[in-house]
C-alpha positions as CSV (number, residue, x, y, z in Angstrom):
1,M,0.0,0.0,0.0
2,L,1.1,3.5,-0.6
3,P,2.0,5.7,2.3
4,F,-0.4,8.3,1.1
5,G,-4.0,8.2,-0.1
6,A,-4.9,8.9,-3.6
7,H,-7.5,11.4,-2.6
8,G,-5.0,13.1,-0.2
9,F,-2.5,13.3,-3.1
10,C,-5.1,14.9,-5.4
11,S,-6.0,17.4,-2.7
12,L,-2.5,18.8,-2.9
13,I,-3.4,20.3,-6.3
14,P,-4.0,24.0,-5.3
15,E,-6.9,25.9,-6.8
16,T,-4.5,28.5,-8.1
17,M,-3.3,25.9,-10.6
18,A,-6.5,26.1,-12.5
19,R,-6.3,27.8,-15.8
20,N,-7.2,31.4,-16.1
21,K,-8.9,31.8,-19.5
22,N,-7.8,35.4,-19.7
23,T,-4.2,34.7,-19.0
24,R,-2.1,34.6,-22.1
25,K,0.3,31.6,-22.0
26,K,3.5,31.1,-23.8
27,K,3.1,28.4,-26.4
28,P,5.4,25.5,-25.8
29,A,8.1,24.6,-28.3
30,Q,7.0,21.9,-30.8
31,Q,8.3,18.5,-30.0
32,T,9.7,16.5,-32.8
33,N,10.4,13.4,-30.7
34,G,7.7,10.8,-31.6
35,G,8.1,9.3,-28.1
36,Y,6.6,12.4,-26.5
37,K,2.9,11.5,-27.1
38,K,3.4,7.9,-26.0
39,Y,5.2,9.1,-22.9
40,I,2.4,11.5,-21.9
41,R,-0.2,8.7,-22.5
42,D,1.8,6.4,-20.3
43,V,2.0,9.1,-17.5
44,I,-1.7,9.7,-17.7
45,E,-2.5,6.0,-17.6
46,A,-0.3,5.5,-14.5
47,A,-1.6,8.6,-12.7
48,Q,-5.2,7.6,-13.4
49,L,-4.5,4.0,-12.3
50,I,-3.5,5.3,-8.9
51,G,-6.3,7.8,-8.7
52,L,-4.6,11.1,-9.6
53,R,-6.2,13.9,-11.7
54,T,-4.8,14.5,-15.1
55,D,-7.2,17.0,-16.6
56,A,-6.0,20.2,-18.3
57,S,-6.4,22.3,-15.2
58,V,-3.8,20.1,-13.5
59,L,-1.4,19.3,-16.4
60,S,-1.3,22.0,-19.1
61,N,0.5,21.4,-22.3
62,T,3.4,23.5,-20.9
63,D,3.5,21.3,-17.8
64,K,3.5,18.1,-20.0
65,H,6.4,19.3,-22.1
66,R,8.3,20.3,-18.9
67,L,7.5,16.8,-17.4
68,Y,8.8,15.1,-20.6
69,E,12.0,17.1,-20.7
70,G,12.8,16.4,-17.1
71,R,11.8,12.8,-17.0
72,L,13.7,10.0,-15.3
73,R,15.7,8.2,-18.0
74,I,17.0,4.6,-17.6
75,M,19.9,4.5,-20.0
76,N,21.1,1.4,-21.8
77,P,23.8,-0.4,-19.7
78,E,27.5,0.4,-20.4
79,V,30.4,-2.1,-20.2
80,V,33.0,-0.8,-17.7
81,E,35.9,-3.2,-18.0
82,G,35.5,-4.7,-21.4
83,Y,35.1,-8.3,-20.3
84,V,31.5,-8.4,-21.5
85,S,30.6,-9.4,-25.1
86,H,28.2,-7.6,-27.3
87,Q,25.8,-10.5,-27.2
88,E,25.9,-10.8,-23.4
89,L,25.2,-7.0,-23.1
90,K,22.4,-7.3,-25.6
91,R,20.8,-10.2,-23.6
92,I,21.1,-8.3,-20.3
93,T,19.5,-5.2,-21.9
94,Q,16.6,-7.1,-23.5
95,K,15.7,-9.1,-20.3
96,V,15.8,-6.0,-18.1
97,K,13.6,-4.1,-20.5
98,E,11.1,-7.0,-20.2
99,Y,11.3,-7.0,-16.4
100,Y,11.0,-3.2,-16.4
101,R,7.5,-3.3,-18.0
102,E,6.1,-6.2,-15.9
103,R,3.4,-5.1,-13.5
104,N,4.4,-6.8,-10.3
105,I,4.3,-4.0,-7.8
106,Q,1.0,-3.7,-5.9
107,L,-0.1,-0.2,-4.9
108,N,-3.6,0.9,-3.8
109,G,-5.1,-2.4,-5.0
110,A,-3.6,-2.1,-8.6
111,M,-0.5,-3.6,-10.2
112,F,2.2,-1.3,-11.4
113,S,5.5,-1.8,-13.2
114,A,8.8,-0.2,-12.3
115,Y,8.4,1.8,-15.4
116,Q,5.1,3.2,-14.2
117,C,6.6,4.0,-10.8
118,S,9.3,6.1,-12.6
119,L,6.5,7.9,-14.5
120,L,4.8,8.7,-11.2
121,Q,8.1,9.9,-9.9
122,D,8.2,12.2,-13.0
123,Y,4.6,13.4,-12.3
124,A,5.4,14.2,-8.6
125,T,8.6,16.0,-9.7
126,A,6.7,18.2,-12.2
127,M,4.0,18.9,-9.7
128,K,6.5,19.9,-7.0
129,K,8.0,22.5,-9.4
130,V,4.5,23.8,-10.2
131,V,3.5,24.3,-6.5
132,Y,6.9,25.8,-5.8
133,G,6.3,28.3,-8.6
134,I,3.1,29.3,-6.9
135,H,4.2,29.5,-3.3
136,K,7.9,30.5,-3.8
137,N,8.7,28.6,-0.7
138,K,10.7,25.4,-0.8
139,N,9.5,24.5,2.7
140,H,5.8,24.9,1.9
141,P,3.8,21.8,3.1
142,Q,2.7,21.1,-0.5
143,V,6.2,21.3,-1.8
144,D,7.4,18.9,1.0
145,E,4.6,16.5,0.3
146,Y,5.3,16.3,-3.4
147,N,9.0,15.9,-2.6
148,S,8.1,13.0,-0.3
149,V,5.9,11.4,-2.9
150,R,8.5,11.6,-5.6
151,S,11.1,10.2,-3.3
152,K,8.9,7.2,-2.6
153,F,8.2,6.5,-6.2
154,F,11.8,7.0,-7.1
155,R,12.9,4.5,-4.5
156,L,10.4,1.9,-5.8
157,A,11.5,2.4,-9.4
158,Y,15.2,2.4,-8.6
159,G,15.0,-0.5,-6.2
160,Y,13.2,-2.7,-8.7
161,I,15.5,-1.7,-11.5
162,I,18.5,-2.9,-9.5
163,T,16.6,-6.1,-8.6
164,H,15.9,-6.7,-12.3
165,Y,19.6,-6.4,-13.1
166,Y,20.5,-8.8,-10.3
167,K,18.0,-11.3,-11.6
168,I,19.7,-11.6,-14.9
169,I,23.3,-11.3,-13.8
170,T,22.9,-14.1,-11.2
171,Q,21.6,-16.3,-14.0
172,L,24.6,-15.5,-16.2
173,S,27.3,-15.6,-13.6
174,N,29.1,-18.9,-14.0
175,P,32.0,-19.6,-11.6
176,E,33.8,-21.7,-14.2
177,Y,33.7,-18.8,-16.7
178,K,33.0,-15.4,-15.3
179,Y,30.9,-13.3,-13.0
180,F,28.9,-10.2,-13.9
181,G,28.7,-7.2,-11.6
182,L,26.6,-4.0,-11.4
183,R,27.0,-0.5,-10.4
184,M,24.6,2.4,-10.9
185,R,25.7,6.0,-11.7
186,N,23.6,9.0,-12.5
187,T,24.2,11.1,-15.6
188,A,25.5,14.6,-15.5
189,I,22.8,17.2,-15.1
190,Y,23.2,20.8,-16.1
191,K,21.0,23.8,-17.1
192,E,21.0,23.0,-20.8
193,N,20.2,19.3,-20.1
194,P,17.9,19.1,-17.1
195,A,17.0,15.4,-17.7
196,F,17.8,13.0,-14.9
197,G,19.2,9.6,-15.9
198,I,20.5,6.4,-14.4
199,V,23.3,4.5,-16.2
200,P,23.7,0.8,-15.2
201,E,27.4,-0.1,-15.5
202,I,28.1,-3.8,-16.2
203,Y,31.3,-5.5,-15.1
204,G,32.7,-8.8,-16.3
205,I,35.0,-10.4,-13.8
206,P,37.0,-13.4,-15.0
207,A,36.8,-16.7,-13.0
208,Q,39.5,-17.3,-10.4
209,V,41.0,-20.7,-10.7
210,K,43.2,-22.5,-8.2
211,K,44.7,-26.0,-8.3
212,F,44.4,-28.4,-5.4
213,T,46.2,-31.7,-4.8
214,I,43.6,-34.3,-4.1
215,N,44.5,-38.0,-4.0
216,N,47.9,-37.1,-5.4
217,Q,46.3,-35.4,-8.4
218,Q,46.2,-31.8,-9.4
219,R,42.6,-30.7,-9.7
220,P,41.3,-27.2,-10.6
221,A,38.6,-25.4,-8.7
222,F,36.8,-22.1,-9.1
223,R,36.4,-19.4,-6.5
224,L,32.8,-18.5,-5.5
225,G,31.7,-14.8,-5.6
226,K,28.6,-12.7,-5.2
227,Q,27.4,-9.3,-6.3
228,T,26.7,-6.7,-3.6
229,A,25.1,-3.3,-3.3
230,V,28.5,-1.8,-2.5
231,E,30.9,-3.6,-5.0
232,P,30.2,-5.2,-8.4
233,L,31.6,-8.4,-7.0
234,I,33.2,-9.7,-3.8
235,W,34.6,-13.2,-3.2
236,I,32.6,-15.2,-0.7
237,T,34.2,-16.2,2.6
238,V,32.9,-18.3,5.5
239,E,33.8,-17.5,9.1
240,K,35.9,-19.8,11.2
241,S,33.1,-20.1,13.8
242,V,30.9,-21.9,11.3
243,F,33.3,-24.9,11.1
244,G,33.2,-25.7,14.8
245,E,35.8,-28.4,15.5
246,N,36.3,-29.1,11.7
247,Y,38.9,-26.3,11.4
248,N,41.6,-25.4,13.9
249,G,43.7,-23.1,11.7
250,N,44.6,-19.5,12.3
251,K,42.5,-17.8,9.7
252,G,39.4,-16.0,10.8
253,E,37.6,-16.7,7.6
254,L,38.2,-19.0,4.6
255,D,37.8,-18.4,0.9
256,I,35.4,-20.8,-0.9
257,Y,36.1,-22.8,-4.1
258,I,34.1,-25.4,-6.0
259,Q,35.3,-28.1,-8.3
260,S,33.7,-28.6,-11.8
261,H,32.7,-32.1,-10.6
262,A,30.3,-30.6,-8.1
263,I,28.8,-28.3,-10.7
264,N,28.4,-31.2,-13.1
265,R,26.7,-33.2,-10.5
266,L,24.3,-30.4,-9.8
267,C,23.4,-30.3,-13.5
268,Q,23.0,-34.1,-13.6
269,R,20.9,-34.5,-10.5
270,L,18.8,-31.4,-10.8
271,D,18.1,-32.4,-14.4
272,L,15.0,-30.3,-14.8
273,L,17.0,-27.1,-14.4
274,K,18.9,-25.4,-17.3
275,R,22.3,-23.8,-16.7
276,P,21.0,-20.3,-15.8
277,A,18.9,-21.9,-13.1
278,I,21.9,-23.9,-11.8
279,N,23.9,-20.7,-11.7
280,Y,21.1,-19.0,-9.7
281,I,20.7,-22.0,-7.3
282,L,24.4,-22.1,-6.6
283,W,24.4,-18.4,-5.9
284,Q,21.3,-18.6,-3.7
285,N,22.7,-21.4,-1.5
286,T,26.2,-20.1,-1.2
287,N,26.0,-16.3,-1.1
288,T,25.9,-16.4,2.7
289,I,27.0,-19.5,4.5
290,D,26.3,-19.5,8.2
291,E,25.8,-23.2,8.9
292,L,27.6,-26.4,7.9
293,M,26.6,-29.8,9.1
294,T,28.7,-32.9,9.8
295,H,27.5,-36.3,8.8
296,R,29.6,-39.5,8.8
297,G,32.7,-37.3,8.9
298,K,31.7,-35.2,5.9
299,L,31.1,-31.5,5.9
300,L,27.7,-30.8,4.2
301,L,26.0,-27.6,3.0
302,L,22.3,-28.0,2.6
303,V,21.0,-27.0,-0.9
304,K,17.4,-25.9,-1.3
305,I,15.0,-25.2,-4.1
306,Y,11.9,-23.2,-3.4
307,D,12.9,-23.5,0.3
308,T,12.8,-27.3,0.0
309,K,15.9,-29.3,0.8
310,I,17.1,-31.1,-2.3
311,G,20.6,-32.3,-1.5
312,Y,24.0,-31.3,-0.2
313,L,27.3,-29.9,-1.4
314,V,30.1,-32.0,0.1
315,A,32.9,-29.8,1.4
316,E,36.4,-30.2,2.8
317,V,39.0,-27.8,4.1
318,V,41.9,-28.0,1.7
319,D,44.9,-25.7,1.7
320,E,43.2,-23.3,4.1
321,V,40.1,-22.9,1.9
322,L,36.6,-24.4,1.9
323,L,36.4,-26.6,-1.1
324,F,33.1,-28.0,-2.5
325,K,34.0,-31.4,-4.1
326,T,30.7,-32.8,-5.2
327,F,27.0,-32.6,-4.9
328,L,24.8,-35.4,-3.4
329,F,21.1,-35.7,-4.2
330,I,19.1,-36.1,-1.0
331,T,18.6,-39.8,-1.6
332,H,22.4,-40.6,-1.9
333,N,24.5,-42.4,0.7
334,F,26.3,-40.1,3.1
335,T,23.3,-37.8,3.4
336,P,21.1,-38.1,6.5
337,E,18.0,-38.8,4.4
338,G,19.8,-41.2,2.0
339,D,21.1,-43.3,4.9
340,A,17.7,-43.4,6.4
341,L,16.2,-44.6,3.1
342,R,18.9,-47.3,2.9
343,R,18.1,-48.6,6.4
344,I,14.4,-48.6,5.8
345,S,14.4,-50.1,2.3
346,G,17.7,-51.9,2.0
347,L,18.5,-50.1,-1.2
348,G,22.2,-49.7,-1.9
349,K,24.1,-47.2,-3.9
350,E,23.8,-49.1,-7.1
351,D,20.0,-49.5,-6.6
352,I,19.6,-45.7,-6.1
353,S,21.3,-45.1,-9.5
354,Y,19.6,-48.0,-11.3
355,W,16.1,-46.8,-10.3
356,K,17.1,-43.2,-11.0
357,I,15.8,-42.0,-7.6
358,D,18.9,-39.8,-7.5
359,R,17.5,-37.0,-9.7
360,L,14.9,-34.3,-9.5
361,S,12.8,-35.4,-12.5
362,T,12.0,-38.8,-10.9
363,F,10.3,-37.3,-7.9
364,I,8.5,-34.6,-9.9
365,N,7.1,-37.2,-12.3
366,L,6.4,-39.9,-9.6
367,D,2.7,-40.8,-9.5
368,T,2.2,-40.9,-5.8
369,G,-1.3,-42.3,-6.2
370,K,-0.1,-45.2,-8.3
371,Y,2.8,-46.0,-6.0
372,P,1.6,-45.3,-2.4
373,V,4.0,-47.8,-0.8
374,L,7.0,-46.2,-2.5
375,T,5.7,-42.8,-1.6
376,E,5.3,-43.7,2.1
377,L,8.8,-45.2,2.1
378,F,10.3,-41.9,0.9
379,K,8.3,-40.0,3.5
380,K,9.5,-42.3,6.3
381,A,13.1,-41.5,5.2
382,G,12.4,-37.8,5.7
383,L,11.9,-37.0,2.0
384,S,8.2,-35.8,2.2
385,D,9.1,-32.2,1.5
386,I,10.4,-33.0,-1.9
387,F,6.9,-33.8,-3.1
388,Q,6.0,-30.2,-2.6
389,L,8.0,-29.4,-5.7
390,K,5.6,-31.3,-8.0
391,D,3.5,-28.1,-8.4
392,K,6.5,-25.8,-8.9
393,D,7.7,-24.2,-12.1
394,F,11.4,-24.8,-12.7
395,D,12.0,-21.9,-15.1
396,V,14.7,-19.8,-13.6
397,E,12.6,-16.6,-13.8
398,Q,9.7,-18.2,-11.9
399,M,12.1,-19.5,-9.3
400,Q,13.6,-16.0,-8.9
401,E,10.1,-14.4,-8.7
402,A,9.2,-16.8,-5.9
403,N,12.3,-15.6,-4.1
404,L,12.1,-11.9,-5.0
405,D,11.7,-10.8,-1.5
406,G,14.7,-12.8,-0.5
407,L,16.7,-11.3,-3.4
408,V,15.7,-7.8,-2.4
409,R,16.7,-8.5,1.3
410,Y,20.1,-9.9,0.1
411,I,20.8,-6.8,-1.9
412,E,19.9,-4.5,1.0
413,R,21.9,-6.4,3.6
414,G,25.3,-6.1,1.8
415,K,28.1,-4.6,3.8
416,N,27.1,-1.0,4.6
417,A,24.4,-1.4,2.0
418,D,21.8,0.6,3.9
419,T,24.1,3.5,4.4
420,V,25.4,3.4,0.9
421,Q,22.0,3.2,-0.7
422,K,20.7,6.0,1.5
423,Q,23.6,8.2,0.4
424,E,23.1,7.2,-3.2
425,F,19.3,8.0,-3.0
426,E,20.0,11.4,-1.5
427,A,22.6,12.2,-4.0
428,L,20.4,11.1,-6.9
429,L,17.4,12.9,-5.6
430,Q,19.4,16.1,-5.1
431,N,20.3,16.1,-8.7
432,A,16.9,15.1,-10.0
């Protein structure tokens, strides 16, 4: 819900803004930009949807042209460090434009897009200038109220724009290849160019590879990173306290690496997910690690999809880093649930693989009504939650949408994110 009522917002429009038929007005300059008419139609639609007046006594032609000239512009993204191909940038741009127009923000009982929130920010900005021109007092209550309204809509639009970019760059970030990072900057504003714009800067960060000696063989592994609200990318670490008695070294926190074998197993066992979804699931489950469990002498990190446990990344401390070596589906040996299933059913490792009950598709396609005994067996082994996934959509965008609140919270809880974002908002709004 909006922090202000639509009727209360409309009441801010002073009577002195009504047109005086005897007042001669300066004719606005002719617009040659074909986008002007569409933009005004979009503003009027958004304003009416939320319950604001848009008649000629409120928005004159002069006001509309002023609104258009000073509109918030979301510029096309720019590559900062060159490690982003033209095709990758094009894909990012296209997807974010789609997200930008999706109506997924509920306000006053209606659904709005981030684009429409930016239009309402433009509307409030224009109205603020109008009432300031009437009262000549920047501290007038109506000026303050419009400033508050524009700030709220700007924060909505800006926050969702950032979230849209995070959605696509977490899909594309592949620890074996490269990560993508994001930073926002505002365009220069000066008298001859009063338009306010935001420029997304896209970073490409090459994978970091390190070789480990395992069973007398050199094996490569890839460092895990994450995007934050402060830096385009930081490398993930896990604090010493999380290990308990499993690490007695001197480091306060350990870097995290993953072998290709673990990623390959994720792809094989979670066979309904395409690679962008695997990238996202890996990010979702490792961006903050505050708990590791020990089972039969193995360090395990629980992996979830739709908040349902689906398996474990098997880890080991090697050369003073936390190394993920493989992924075990939840039915496998060396997982608590897999061991329980073996005790109850007598199924061995080869049986699990033969009957293909070590992959996601088997459980999603299992007819629980046709095989009640088998279903009950899985439930006794602690696998009942997995059947909740039967009704889920495994398209990566649907998975992200289901976790959108979590994604927003993650962005906001980055190191110093609240302070940094507040400073950014204030700086951007000062220039708007």
